[in-house]
Every structure is written in structure tokens, then in C-alpha cells.
C-alpha positions as CSV (number, residue, x, y, z in Angstrom):
1,M,98.0,129.7,117.7
2,L,100.7,130.4,115.2
3,R,102.9,127.8,114.3
4,R,106.7,128.2,113.6
5,D,108.4,128.2,110.3
6,D,110.5,125.2,110.9
7,A,107.5,123.1,111.9
8,I,105.6,124.1,108.6
9,C,108.6,123.4,106.7
10,D,108.8,119.7,108.1
11,E,105.2,119.0,107.5
12,I,105.4,120.1,103.8
13,V,108.5,117.8,103.3
14,D,107.4,114.8,105.3
15,E,103.4,114.7,104.8
16,V,102.8,116.4,101.3
17,L,106.0,115.6,99.3
18,G,106.8,112.2,101.0
19,H,103.5,110.7,102.3
20,T,100.6,112.4,100.0
21,L,102.6,112.8,96.6
22,R,105.0,109.9,97.5
23,M,107.8,111.8,95.8
24,T,111.3,111.9,96.8
25,P,112.1,115.4,98.3
26,G,115.9,115.2,97.5
27,G,116.8,118.5,95.6
28,V,113.8,120.3,96.6
29,T,114.6,123.3,98.9
30,V,111.6,124.5,101.3
31,T,111.7,127.8,102.8
32,V,109.2,129.2,105.2
33,Q,109.2,133.0,106.4
34,E,106.4,134.5,108.2
35,G,104.4,131.9,107.2
36,F,105.0,132.2,103.5
37,V,106.0,128.8,101.8
38,T,108.7,128.7,98.8
39,L,109.4,125.5,97.0
40,S,112.2,125.5,94.8
41,G,114.5,122.6,92.8
42,R,113.3,119.3,91.4
43,V,111.2,116.4,92.9
44,G,111.9,113.0,91.3
45,E,109.4,111.1,89.7
46,R,106.9,109.2,92.0
47,S,108.2,105.6,92.6
48,T,106.5,103.0,90.7
49,V,106.7,100.3,93.2
50,P,104.1,102.3,95.7
51,I,101.8,102.9,92.7
52,A,101.8,98.9,92.0
53,Q,101.4,98.2,95.6
54,E,98.4,100.5,96.2
55,L,96.4,99.3,93.1
56,R,97.2,95.7,94.1
57,E,95.8,96.1,97.6
58,L,92.9,98.1,96.3
59,F,92.0,95.7,93.7
60,M,92.6,92.6,95.9
61,T,91.0,94.0,98.9
62,R,87.9,96.2,97.6
63,L,87.0,95.1,94.1
64,I,87.8,91.8,93.1
65,P,86.0,89.1,95.3
66,A,88.8,87.0,97.1
67,G,90.1,83.7,95.1
68,S,88.0,84.7,91.9
69,A,91.1,86.5,90.0
70,A,94.4,86.8,89.0
71,V,95.4,90.4,88.3
72,Y,99.0,91.1,87.6
73,V,99.8,95.0,88.1
74,H,103.2,96.5,86.5
75,V,104.2,99.9,86.5
76,S,106.5,101.6,84.0
77,D,107.2,105.3,83.7
78,G,103.8,106.1,84.8
79,T,101.9,103.5,82.8
80,V,99.8,101.0,84.5
81,H,99.8,97.6,82.8
82,L,97.1,94.9,84.2
83,N,97.1,91.6,82.9
84,G,95.4,88.5,84.1
85,T,91.8,86.9,84.5
86,I,88.9,88.5,86.2
87,P,85.5,87.0,87.0
88,D,83.4,89.6,85.2
89,P,84.2,91.5,82.0
90,S,82.8,94.6,83.1
91,L,85.6,94.8,86.2
92,S,87.9,95.4,83.4
93,D,86.7,99.0,82.8
94,V,86.3,99.6,86.7
95,L,90.0,98.5,87.2
96,V,91.3,100.9,84.5
97,Q,89.2,103.8,85.9
98,V,90.3,103.4,89.2
99,A,93.9,103.1,88.1
100,R,93.6,106.2,86.4
101,T,92.9,108.1,89.5
102,V,96.1,107.4,91.3
103,P,98.6,110.1,91.4
104,G,101.7,109.7,89.0
105,V,99.7,107.5,86.5
106,V,99.6,108.8,83.2
107,D,98.3,105.8,81.2
108,V,96.7,102.5,81.8
109,T,96.9,99.3,79.9
110,A,94.7,96.4,80.3
111,R,94.8,92.7,79.0
112,L,92.1,91.3,81.3
113,D,90.3,88.2,80.1
114,A,86.8,87.3,81.8
115,E,86.6,83.8,83.0
116,V,83.8,82.0,81.6
117,P,81.8,79.6,83.9
118,V,81.6,76.0,83.5
119,R,78.3,74.8,83.1
120,T,77.3,71.4,84.0
121,V,74.6,69.6,81.7
122,R,73.1,66.7,82.8
123,D,71.6,63.8,80.5
124,T,68.2,63.4,81.6
125,G,67.3,60.9,78.9
């Protein structure tokens, strides 16, 4: 089944630019002629708000046990800044590597402190 050129155009603007890449399609002209797609113009940078939200959700729902950490995510000009406390020092490298995989991220800085478990010593004497 052949798709209409305008349907292809709509999908590119909505799905590829908007949803997948999370870029503002303003300033981009999409033309489709006989199934050939041409993109021209400029796209804005990916908004930093969705990057921060995506990372917060990913960290807190999949990587960090509930209630065991306080990680703050800030994004500026494509650089992700991670600050806070984590339950395990090895988790820092994992969070940095995951953040690097998100489209639009150009660098990651991390200032994450590992919580030290408190041990109770009893006097048996």
C-alpha cells in the first residue's frame, strides 16, 4: 500500500522531529514528492526540560532504589549536571553512562556522594 506524500510529511514532523528527537520543528520545511523526502531549514536545539525529566524518571524508577537517594538533575546547554547522594559509589558511573546515551546530551558532570551506612556497635563487656 502506497502512502500519500502529505501523510509521510505529517509523520516526519510529528513523530521524528517532535516525538523521537524532541526537537522543535519550527523553521523546518518538509517536502515529499513521489515518496522522496526533503528536509530543509534549521531545527532548534532540543529543549533541556525533557532531558532532565527523562533522566529523573529513569534514575528514580529503574536505577535507584526508592527512598535511598536524592539525585538532582540540571541540564544547561546540553550538559547534564548530577548532584546529590546515592546509596552505592558504583552507581555514579552507571548514572553518568546512562545520561550520556540520551539524545541532546553533550557532556555529563557528576558530584554524587555515596551514603556511608551507619553501624551500631554494642558493648558486650
